[in-house]
C-alpha positions in Angstrom: -4.5 19.1 -12.2 -1.1 16.8 -14.0 -0.2 18.9 -16.0 2.8 20.7 -15.8 4.8 18.0 -13.5 8.3 17.0 -13.3 9.3 15.3 -16.1 10.7 12.3 -13.5 6.8 12.0 -11.6 5.5 11.2 -14.9 8.3 8.5 -15.2 7.8 7.3 -11.7 4.3 7.6 -12.8 5.3 5.2 -15.3 6.8 2.6 -13.6 3.4 2.9 -11.0 1.4 1.7 -13.8 3.5 -1.1 -15.2 3.6 -2.5 -11.5 0.0 -2.3 -11.3 -0.4 -3.9 -13.9 2.3 -7.0 -13.4 0.9 -7.0 -9.9 -1.0 -11.1 -11.2 0.1 -13.2 -8.3 -0.8 -11.5 -4.4 -4.5 -10.7 -5.2 -4.7 -14.8 -5.8 -2.0 -15.3 -3.5 -5.2 -17.1 -1.3 -7.0 -18.5 -3.2 -3.1 -20.5 -5.2 -2.5 -21.8 -1.6 -5.6 -22.7 -0.6 -6.9 -24.4 -4.6 -3.5 -25.3 -5.5 -1.9 -26.5 -2.7 -4.3 -27.2 -0.8 -3.9 -25.5 2.5 -6.3 -24.4 4.8 -7.9 -20.6 5.2 -5.9 -20.7 9.2 -2.9 -21.8 6.6 -3.0 -20.1 4.3 -3.3 -17.6 6.6 -0.2 -18.0 8.8 1.4 -18.5 5.6 0.2 -14.8 3.9 1.4 -13.2 7.4 5.2 -14.6 7.1 5.4 -13.8 4.3 4.6 -9.4 4.4 7.0 -9.6 8.2 9.6 -11.2 4.9 8.8 -7.6 4.5 11.2 -6.4 7.3 14.4 -7.5 7.1 14.9 -6.0 3.7 14.1 -3.1 4.2 15.5 -2.6 8.0 18.9 -2.9 5.7 18.0 -0.6 3.3 16.4 1.9 5.0 19.0 3.4 6.2 21.6 3.1 3.0 19.2 4.8 1.2 19.7 7.8 2.8 23.2 8.0 3.1 23.5 6.6 -1.5 21.9 5.7 -3.8 18.4 5.5 -4.0 17.6 4.4 -7.4 20.7 1.9 -7.4 19.0 0.1 -4.3 15.6 0.2 -6.4 17.2 -1.1 -9.7 19.2 -4.3 -7.6 16.4 -5.0 -5.1 12.9 -5.3 -7.6 15.5 -7.2 -10.0 15.8 -10.5 -7.4 12.8 -9.7 -6.8 11.4 -9.9 -10.5 14.0 -12.4 -11.0 12.1 -14.5 -7.9 8.5 -14.4 -10.3 10.4 -16.0 -13.0 12.2 -19.1 -10.9 7.7 -19.8 -9.8 6.8 -19.9 -13.5 10.1 -21.7 -14.7 9.9 -24.1 -11.2 6.4 -24.0 -11.4 6.2 -28.7 -12.8 7.5 -28.3 -9.4 5.2 -26.7 -7.0 5.4 -26.5 -3.0 8.5 -24.4 -4.4 6.0 -21.8 -5.1 5.8 -21.0 -1.6 10.2 -20.9 -0.5 10.9 -18.9 -3.1 7.9 -16.1 -3.1 9.7 -15.7 0.3 13.2 -15.4 -0.6 11.4 -12.7 -2.9 9.7 -10.8 -0.8 12.8 -9.6 1.1 14.3 -7.9 -1.9 11.1 -6.4 -2.5 10.8 -5.6 1.1 13.8 -3.9 -0.1 12.9 -1.7 -2.2 10.0 0.0 -1.0 12.2 2.4 1.7 14.3 3.9 -1.4 11.3 3.7 -3.3 8.7 5.3 -0.9 12.0 8.8 -0.6 12.0 8.8 -4.5 8.2 9.7 -4.6 9.1 12.4 -1.8 12.6 14.4 -3.5 10.9 14.0 -6.8 7.8 15.5 -5.0 7.8 19.6 -2.9 5.5 20.9 -0.8 3.1 22.6 -3.7 4.0 19.9 -6.2 3.4 16.2 -3.2 -0.4 15.9 -3.5 -1.1 15.9 -7.0 1.7 13.7 -7.4 1.0 11.3 -5.0 -2.3 11.6 -6.1 -1.4 10.6 -9.6 1.3 7.3 -8.9 -1.8 5.7 -7.0 -3.4 6.8 -9.8 -1.3 5.3 -12.2 -0.7 2.6 -10.5 -5.1 1.6 -10.3 -5.0 2.2 -13.6 -2.6 -0.5 -14.1 -4.1 -2.5 -11.7 -7.8 -2.0 -12.6 -6.9 -4.6 -16.5 -4.0 -7.4 -14.0 -6.5 -9.4 -11.8 -9.5 -9.6 -14.6 -6.3 -10.8 -16.7 -5.0 -13.5 -13.8 -8.6 -14.3 -13.1 -8.1 -16.0 -16.3 -4.8 -17.0 -16.0 -5.0 -18.8 -13.1 -7.2 -21.8 -13.4 -6.1 -22.7 -16.8 -2.5 -21.6 -17.4 -1.1 -21.0 -13.9 2.3 -19.9 -14.4 1.9 -17.2 -16.5 0.7 -15.8 -13.1 4.6 -16.0 -11.8 6.6 -15.9 -15.8 3.9 -12.1 -16.7 5.3 -10.2 -12.8 8.2 -11.3 -13.3 8.8 -10.4 -17.3 6.2 -7.0 -16.5 8.8 -6.3 -13.2 12.0 -6.6 -15.1 10.3 -3.9 -18.1 10.2 -1.4 -14.5 12.8 -1.4 -13.0 14.1 -0.8 -16.3 12.6 2.4 -16.6 13.5 3.4 -13.6 17.4 2.5 -15.1 17.4 4.8 -17.7 14.5 7.4 -17.4 14.9 7.9 -12.8 18.2 10.1 -11.5 19.0 10.7 -7.2 17.9 13.6 -5.4 18.4 13.1 -2.3 18.7 16.0 -0.1 22.4 16.9 0.6 24.1 18.3 4.1 23.4 22.0 3.1 19.6 21.3 2.1 19.3 20.1 5.8 21.4 22.1 7.1 18.9 25.3 5.8 15.4 23.3 7.0 15.6 23.1 9.8 15.9 26.5 10.9 12.8 27.2 9.0 10.0 26.3 10.6 8.3 23.5 8.3 7.1 20.3 9.2 9.3 18.1 7.1 12.2 19.7 8.7 15.5 17.7 9.4 16.8 17.1 12.8 19.4 15.7 14.9 19.6 11.7 16.3 18.5 8.2 15.1 15.0 7.4 13.8 12.7 6.6 16.9 13.9 9.5 18.2 12.8 11.6 15.7 9.7 10.2 15.2 9.4 10.0 19.7 9.5 14.3 18.6 6.6 13.8 17.0 4.4 12.6 19.6 1.1 13.9 17.3 2.1 11.5 14.2 2.9 8.4 15.9 -0.3 8.2 17.0 -1.8 8.5 14.2 0.6 6.1 12.7 0.0 3.7 15.3 -4.3 3.7 14.7 -3.4 3.7 11.3 -1.7 -0.1 11.8 -5.0 -1.2 14.4 -7.3 -0.3 10.9 -4.6 -2.0 7.8 -5.7 -5.1 10.5 -9.1 -4.6 10.2 -8.0 -3.8 6.5 -6.0 -7.2 6.2 -8.8 -9.6 8.2 -12.0 -8.5 4.6 -9.4 -8.0 1.7 -7.2 -11.8 3.1 -11.0 -13.0 3.7 -12.7 -12.0 0.3 -11.6 -14.6 -1.9 -12.2 -17.2 0.6 -15.9 -15.9 0.5 -16.4 -14.7 -3.2 -15.5 -18.7 -3.7 -18.0 -19.4 -0.5 -20.8 -17.1 -2.4 -20.7 -18.1 -5.9 -18.7 -21.4 -5.9 -16.6 -22.3 -8.6 -17.3 -19.4 -10.2 -15.7 -17.7 -7.2 -11.7 -17.3 -9.1 -12.9 -14.9 -11.8 -15.6 -12.9 -10.3 -13.9 -12.2 -7.4 -10.8 -10.6 -10.6 -13.1 -8.7 -11.7 -14.1 -7.7 -8.4 -10.6 -6.5 -7.4 -10.5 -5.3 -11.4 -13.7 -2.9 -9.9 -12.0 -2.0 -6.6 -9.1 -0.9 -9.6 -12.0 1.5 -12.0 -13.5 2.8 -9.5 -10.3 4.4 -7.4 -8.9 5.2 -11.1 -12.3 7.3 -11.9 -12.9 9.1 -8.4 -9.4 9.9 -7.4 -9.1 13.5 -9.2 -12.2 14.6 -7.9 -10.7 13.8 -4.4 -8.2 15.3 -4.7 -9.6 18.6 -5.7 -11.7 18.2 -2.4 -9.1 17.6 -0.4 -6.9 20.4 -1.7 -6.2 22.9 1.4 -8.8 21.3 3.3 -8.7 19.8 7.1 -5.8 16.0 6.0 -6.4 14.4 8.7 -10.7 15.1 8.4 -10.5 13.6 5.7 -8.6 10.1 6.3 -11.8 9.5 9.2 -14.1 10.4 6.5 -11.9 7.2 4.4 -12.2 5.1 8.0 -15.9 5.7 7.4 -16.8 4.4 3.6 -14.1 1.2 4.4 -16.1 0.2 7.8 -19.3 1.4 5.3 -18.6 -1.1 2.6 -17.8 -3.4 5.0 -20.4 -3.6 6.4 -22.3 -4.0 3.2 -19.7 -7.3 2.8 -21.9 -9.1 6.0 -25.5 -9.0 4.6 -24.0 -9.2 0.8 -26.0 -12.8 -1.1 -25.8 -10.9 -4.5 -23.5 -10.4 -6.5 -25.3 -6.5 -7.0 -24.8 -6.0 -3.6 -20.5 -7.5 -3.6 -19.8 -5.1 -6.2 -21.8 -2.3 -4.0 -19.6 -3.1 -1.3 -16.2 -3.1 -2.7 -17.3 0.6 -4.5 -18.0 2.0 -1.5 -14.5 0.7 0.3 -12.9 1.1 -3.2 -13.6 5.3 -2.2 -12.7 5.5 0.8 -9.3 3.7 -0.3 -9.1 5.9 -3.1 -9.6 9.0 -0.6 -7.3 7.7 2.0 -4.6 7.0 -0.6 -4.7 10.6 -2.0 -3.8 11.5 1.9 -2.2 9.2 4.0 1.2 9.6 2.1 0.7 13.4 2.1 0.6 13.6 5.5 2.5 11.7 6.5 4.9 12.5 3.5 5.7 16.0 5.0 5.8 15.6 8.6 8.7 13.0 7.9 11.7 15.1 8.8 13.7 15.4 5.4 17.4 13.6 6.4 14.8 10.4 7.5 12.8 9.8 4.2 14.0 6.2 4.3 13.9 5.1 7.3 11.1 7.2 8.8 9.6 4.8 5.5 11.2 2.0 7.2 9.7 1.9 10.1 5.8 3.7 9.3 5.7 0.4 7.3 7.1 -1.6 10.0 4.3 -0.8 12.7 2.0 0.1 10.5 2.3 -3.0 8.4 3.3 -5.2 11.4 -1.2 -4.7 11.2 -1.7 -5.9 7.5 1.1 -8.9 8.5 -0.9 -9.9 11.8 -4.5 -9.8 10.2 -3.8 -12.8 7.2 -3.4 -14.8 10.7 -5.6 -13.8 12.6 -8.5 -13.4 10.1 -7.7 -17.6 9.6 -8.4 -18.3 12.4 -11.4 -16.8 12.8 -12.6 -18.1 10.3 -12.2 -21.4 11.9 -14.5 -20.3 14.8 -16.6 -17.7 12.9 -18.9 -17.5 10.1 -17.6 -14.6 7.7 -20.8 -12.1 8.8 -19.9 -12.7 12.2 -16.0 -11.9 11.5 -17.0 -8.9 9.7 -18.8 -7.5 12.3 -15.8 -7.7 14.5 -13.9 -5.5 12.6 -16.4 -3.0 12.2 -16.0 -2.1 15.9 -12.2 -1.8 16.2 -12.4 0.4 12.9 -15.2 2.1 15.1 -12.6 2.4 17.9 -9.7 4.0 15.3 -12.2 6.6 14.4 -12.9 8.9 17.6 -9.7 7.5 18.4 -8.0 10.0 14.8 -11.3 12.4 15.8 -9.5 12.6 19.8 -5.3 13.0 17.6 -7.6 15.7 15.1 -8.8 17.7 17.4 -5.0 17.8 19.4 -3.1 19.3 16.2 -6.4 22.4 16.8 -6.0 22.0 20.2 -2.0 22.8 20.3 -2.1 25.4 16.8 0.2 22.7 15.5 -0.1 23.0 11.2 -2.4 19.8 9.9 -1.6 20.9 6.1 2.1 22.6 6.1 3.1 26.3 5.4 3.4 27.4 1.3 4.2 30.5 0.3 3.1 31.6 -2.3 4.9 33.0 -5.6 4.2 36.0 -8.0 
């Protein structure tokens, strides 16, 4: 399935693998704030929300630039600065109280790289290979992530400085590969003009990014639903390391690290099968099913009292993650106007990411009032509403006879 893709796709997949392997810090950020710096759950949630909102200014600045100039240059510069912020955290670890503030600054640069990265992924794919390529990007990241958190769980207790130094060094390696192996492939004026004449789901449109998004009301509804859904997922993922420490005491950080690795292993093993299953199927139907798997996983978490049930819960919602990830980006990319790829990426990230950013703040406050199981019950109710809302959006596509998947012309 992954044979005969463009060489640039394989290079980008290698970069994703390296970035996934080097993602030591953020899965352990909640534990770092609470166990190393003494933050309460509510304070850690507030910081997590603040850190996520720092993506916004960087992405807003870079998104318009990335639709007008070299996406590769923007990605290399911003990712280099992001990696250097991690190195600074490691070097200055003796002043541990500075680390949250350095991370906040670094996340501005990470946010600035996202629009260019997403647009670069789309530029180097087409309708025929996009689902396979996007799943390969996701798969390669999770293969790397399968090793990262397990190693980080061991580093967290004995060598916490290397959580930051390791992330910084590995990030610079990934950026170097982009600099030497990837070229810009941004659509030129003639390509944009030609696409307007065609009846394809990603044809270019006139006007600013808001007008472009409002011209696709069903896509806009889908993005809003996804934002609410990610709000729920964010609450659970924020609480997960705290719940692991609550259940398993001093072994919690190590067990949590291996649980996150089991998440990565699950999606690595199942993603190719899910892509085959999803190929030329109704994308929104697959995404609805992914929501259901998340719901089942979170409900198992609510009754978890042993490592076995905890692992089973993680595997279940990991299956939902694999289904969602291999279809969500594919669906959005195919319905994004060709000339607005970076700006659409930013706007969609802000809408969907707002829910993800608010989740830790709300989750921290809820955990001050309710038990873990009660919080998971509240999340489950909201996800059920999202499922029925998405079923309605799917119905409107079918009712109005609009394509959910692009029409792919067969070649001899």
